[in-house]
Z-matrix of the N, CA and C atoms (Angstrom, degrees):
N
C 1 1.430
C 2 1.528 1 112.05
N 3 1.291 2 117.20 1 4.85
C 4 1.456 3 120.04 2 179.35
C 5 1.510 4 112.38 3 -87.30
N 6 1.311 5 117.42 4 4.70
C 7 1.457 6 120.52 5 -179.32
C 8 1.525 7 109.81 6 -79.10
N 9 1.329 8 115.20 7 141.83
C 10 1.459 9 120.60 8 176.83
C 11 1.524 10 107.89 9 -93.14
N 12 1.333 11 119.05 10 113.33
C 13 1.465 12 119.87 11 -177.17
C 14 1.526 13 112.57 12 -70.18
N 15 1.331 14 117.91 13 -14.72
C 16 1.465 15 120.66 14 -178.26
C 17 1.529 16 112.34 15 -102.04
N 18 1.317 17 116.73 16 14.33
C 19 1.461 18 119.36 17 -179.44
C 20 1.530 19 110.45 18 -65.99
N 21 1.303 20 116.79 19 -40.88
C 22 1.466 21 120.67 20 -179.66
C 23 1.526 22 111.49 21 -84.05
N 24 1.302 23 116.95 22 -27.56
C 25 1.464 24 121.97 23 -178.71
C 26 1.529 25 108.92 24 -95.92
N 27 1.294 26 117.40 25 81.04
C 28 1.467 27 120.48 26 -175.83
C 29 1.527 28 111.47 27 -70.13
N 30 1.312 29 117.56 28 -40.23
C 31 1.467 30 120.42 29 -178.55
C 32 1.530 31 110.92 30 -63.82
N 33 1.347 32 115.83 31 -43.84
C 34 1.457 33 120.31 32 179.65
C 35 1.524 34 110.63 33 -66.29
N 36 1.326 35 117.23 34 -42.19
C 37 1.454 36 120.96 35 177.62
C 38 1.514 37 111.80 36 -62.21
N 39 1.338 38 117.24 37 -38.49
C 40 1.452 39 121.47 38 179.34
C 41 1.536 40 110.27 39 -66.45
N 42 1.338 41 117.32 40 -42.15
C 43 1.463 42 120.82 41 179.07
C 44 1.536 43 111.58 42 -66.43
N 45 1.331 44 116.61 43 -37.35
C 46 1.455 45 119.29 44 178.28
C 47 1.520 46 111.82 45 -69.89
N 48 1.330 47 117.57 46 -32.01
C 49 1.463 48 120.88 47 177.32
C 50 1.520 49 111.63 48 -70.61
N 51 1.323 50 118.27 49 -23.92
C 52 1.460 51 121.14 50 179.56
C 53 1.532 52 111.74 51 -72.00
N 54 1.311 53 117.66 52 -29.72
C 55 1.458 54 121.22 53 -177.48
C 56 1.528 55 110.60 54 -80.34
N 57 1.306 56 115.78 55 123.66
C 58 1.457 57 121.47 56 175.98
C 59 1.522 58 107.56 57 -127.44
N 60 1.317 59 115.72 58 129.21
C 61 1.453 60 121.18 59 -177.75
C 62 1.526 61 108.21 60 -115.26
N 63 1.318 62 115.79 61 127.31
C 64 1.449 63 120.17 62 175.26
C 65 1.521 64 108.75 63 -99.50
N 66 1.299 65 116.18 64 122.44
C 67 1.460 66 121.51 65 -179.55
C 68 1.517 67 107.95 66 -92.52
N 69 1.321 68 117.39 67 121.54
C 70 1.466 69 118.69 68 -179.74
C 71 1.523 70 111.15 69 -70.14
N 72 1.302 71 114.97 70 153.20
C 73 1.453 72 121.01 71 -179.34
C 74 1.526 73 108.63 72 -84.88
N 75 1.320 74 116.51 73 111.52
C 76 1.451 75 121.72 74 177.95
C 77 1.529 76 108.52 75 -95.68
N 78 1.306 77 116.94 76 125.42
C 79 1.471 78 117.71 77 179.56
C 80 1.526 79 109.73 78 -70.70
N 81 1.282 80 114.87 79 130.08
C 82 1.460 81 120.62 80 178.77
C 83 1.523 82 108.19 81 -98.23
N 84 1.300 83 115.75 82 140.43
C 85 1.448 84 120.67 83 178.18
C 86 1.528 85 107.78 84 -102.56
N 87 1.324 86 118.07 85 94.06
C 88 1.473 87 119.05 86 -176.29
C 89 1.523 88 113.20 87 -72.79
N 90 1.334 89 117.93 88 -14.31
C 91 1.457 90 120.04 89 -176.60
C 92 1.524 91 112.67 90 -91.33
N 93 1.329 92 117.74 91 8.37
C 94 1.459 93 120.26 92 179.70
C 95 1.529 94 109.17 93 -71.89
N 96 1.311 95 115.05 94 128.16
C 97 1.458 96 120.17 95 -176.08
C 98 1.520 97 110.41 96 -83.99
N 99 1.320 98 115.09 97 162.21
C 100 1.466 99 120.59 98 178.76
C 101 1.516 100 111.04 99 -60.67
N 102 1.315 101 116.40 100 -39.89
C 103 1.460 102 120.55 101 -179.08
C 104 1.521 103 110.45 102 -61.78
N 105 1.341 104 117.32 103 -40.78
C 106 1.462 105 121.04 104 179.00
C 107 1.523 106 111.29 105 -66.02
N 108 1.327 107 116.68 106 -39.38
C 109 1.474 108 119.51 107 177.72
C 110 1.517 109 110.77 108 -64.90
N 111 1.340 110 116.81 109 -41.21
C 112 1.459 111 120.56 110 178.94
C 113 1.524 112 110.89 111 -63.85
N 114 1.320 113 116.83 112 -42.37
C 115 1.463 114 120.55 113 178.58
C 116 1.524 115 110.15 114 -63.86
N 117 1.336 116 117.89 115 -40.05
C 118 1.462 117 120.74 116 177.94
C 119 1.523 118 111.77 117 -62.65
N 120 1.326 119 116.77 118 -39.45
C 121 1.470 120 120.22 119 179.22
C 122 1.528 121 110.32 120 -68.50
N 123 1.319 122 116.98 121 -44.09
C 124 1.467 123 119.93 122 -178.27
C 125 1.519 124 112.63 123 -71.25
N 126 1.330 125 117.77 124 -28.11
C 127 1.457 126 121.04 125 -177.33
C 128 1.524 127 112.44 126 -89.00
N 129 1.318 128 118.28 127 -6.21
C 130 1.461 129 119.56 128 -179.12
C 131 1.530 130 109.57 129 -73.10
N 132 1.318 131 117.31 130 144.91
C 133 1.469 132 119.50 131 -177.69
C 134 1.525 133 111.38 132 -69.62
N 135 1.307 134 115.16 133 145.47
C 136 1.464 135 121.28 134 179.96
C 137 1.523 136 110.14 135 -102.66
N 138 1.337 137 115.34 136 151.17
C 139 1.458 138 120.01 137 176.29
C 140 1.521 139 109.64 138 -79.09
N 141 1.314 140 116.02 139 145.91
C 142 1.451 141 121.36 140 178.03
C 143 1.530 142 108.10 141 -82.08
N 144 1.336 143 119.45 142 114.97
C 145 1.464 144 120.50 143 -177.52
C 146 1.530 145 113.24 144 -71.72
N 147 1.324 146 118.08 145 -16.69
C 148 1.454 147 121.40 146 -177.48
C 149 1.535 148 111.36 147 -93.98
N 150 1.315 149 117.59 148 -6.70
C 151 1.461 150 121.57 149 -175.85
C 152 1.533 151 113.61 150 -55.95
N 153 1.349 152 120.34 151 -45.25
C 154 1.466 153 117.90 152 178.33
C 155 1.525 154 113.83 153 -63.57
N 156 1.330 155 116.91 154 -28.93
C 157 1.463 156 120.39 155 -178.50
C 158 1.520 157 110.87 156 -74.81
N 159 1.324 158 117.05 157 -44.49
C 160 1.462 159 119.63 158 -174.42
C 161 1.522 160 112.71 159 -85.34
N 162 1.313 161 117.76 160 -1.89
C 163 1.464 162 119.50 161 179.14
C 164 1.529 163 111.92 162 -77.45
N 165 1.331 164 118.34 163 -15.31
C 166 1.458 165 121.15 164 177.63
C 167 1.525 166 109.43 165 -113.32
N 168 1.298 167 116.29 166 157.18
C 169 1.463 168 121.01 167 -179.84
C 170 1.525 169 110.90 168 -67.45
N 171 1.321 170 116.30 169 -40.64
C 172 1.468 171 120.26 170 179.70
C 173 1.523 172 110.85 171 -65.32
N 174 1.325 173 117.11 172 -43.12
C 175 1.457 174 120.67 173 178.68
C 176 1.510 175 112.09 174 -62.90
N 177 1.330 176 116.37 175 -38.81
C 178 1.464 177 120.41 176 178.32
C 179 1.527 178 110.71 177 -65.30
N 180 1.326 179 116.87 178 -39.65
C 181 1.459 180 121.07 179 178.20
C 182 1.526 181 110.84 180 -65.71
N 183 1.332 182 116.54 181 -42.42
C 184 1.468 183 120.77 182 178.49
C 185 1.527 184 110.07 183 -63.54
N 186 1.321 185 116.60 184 -39.66
C 187 1.456 186 120.67 185 179.56
C 188 1.527 187 111.67 186 -63.43
N 189 1.320 188 117.35 187 -30.73
C 190 1.462 189 120.93 188 178.99
C 191 1.536 190 111.88 189 -83.64
N 192 1.330 191 117.21 190 -35.12
C 193 1.465 192 120.84 191 -173.54
C 194 1.527 193 112.56 192 -88.47
N 195 1.327 194 118.32 193 -28.95
C 196 1.471 195 121.48 194 -175.48
C 197 1.532 196 112.82 195 -58.75
N 198 1.328 197 121.56 196 -45.00
C 199 1.473 198 119.14 197 178.42
C 200 1.525 199 113.49 198 -63.79
N 201 1.318 200 116.58 199 -34.76
C 202 1.470 201 119.95 200 178.70
C 203 1.528 202 109.90 201 -65.70
N 204 1.331 203 116.38 202 -45.78
C 205 1.470 204 120.06 203 178.96
C 206 1.520 205 111.52 204 -65.09
N 207 1.330 206 117.48 205 -39.97
C 208 1.467 207 120.48 206 179.55
C 209 1.528 208 110.69 207 -65.23
N 210 1.324 209 117.40 208 -41.96
C 211 1.468 210 120.27 209 178.25
C 212 1.510 211 112.14 210 -64.91
N 213 1.335 212 116.55 211 -39.95
C 214 1.470 213 120.24 212 177.83
C 215 1.521 214 110.96 213 -64.93
N 216 1.324 215 116.81 214 -41.93
C 217 1.468 216 120.82 215 179.93
C 218 1.523 217 110.42 216 -64.28
N 219 1.327 218 117.61 217 -43.08
C 220 1.466 219 119.75 218 178.61
C 221 1.525 220 111.57 219 -64.88
N 222 1.301 221 117.84 220 -35.06
C 223 1.464 222 121.57 221 178.05
C 224 1.520 223 110.44 222 -65.05
N 225 1.327 224 117.03 223 -45.39
C 226 1.462 225 120.41 224 179.30
C 227 1.518 226 112.07 225 -66.09
N 228 1.326 227 117.16 226 -36.42
C 229 1.472 228 119.85 227 177.78
C 230 1.522 229 109.91 228 -63.75
N 231 1.316 230 117.61 229 -42.29
C 232 1.466 231 120.31 230 178.58
C 233 1.525 232 110.84 231 -65.83
N 234 1.307 233 117.93 232 -39.97
C 235 1.458 234 120.30 233 179.15
C 236 1.516 235 111.41 234 -65.06
N 237 1.320 236 118.20 235 -38.55
C 238 1.458 237 121.61 236 -178.70
C 239 1.527 238 110.71 237 -67.98
N 240 1.328 239 118.09 238 -44.15
C 241 1.462 240 120.66 239 -174.14
C 242 1.529 241 113.27 240 -81.46
N 243 1.307 242 118.31 241 -27.05
C 244 1.454 243 119.59 242 -174.19
C 245 1.514 244 113.85 243 -102.13
N 246 1.324 245 119.14 244 -4.49
C 247 1.459 246 119.49 245 177.27
C 248 1.486 247 111.76 246 -103.27
């Protein structure tokens, strides 16, 4: 693991040496209790998983029609197998 992977790639090594990232100092709160962390996780807002579907007219129509079609299909399957 002592090999330098950029020894042959001088241009890439030079470009990587030009980039310098300063990481800001974030204060850590070491006294935060487990209960507080759990409450923070549970109280955080959740994303709406249906939002991309209902944002378009076609998606909204599919969202309204899909349960009707699924119920009809299940009804016909039961009628075919049980009669």
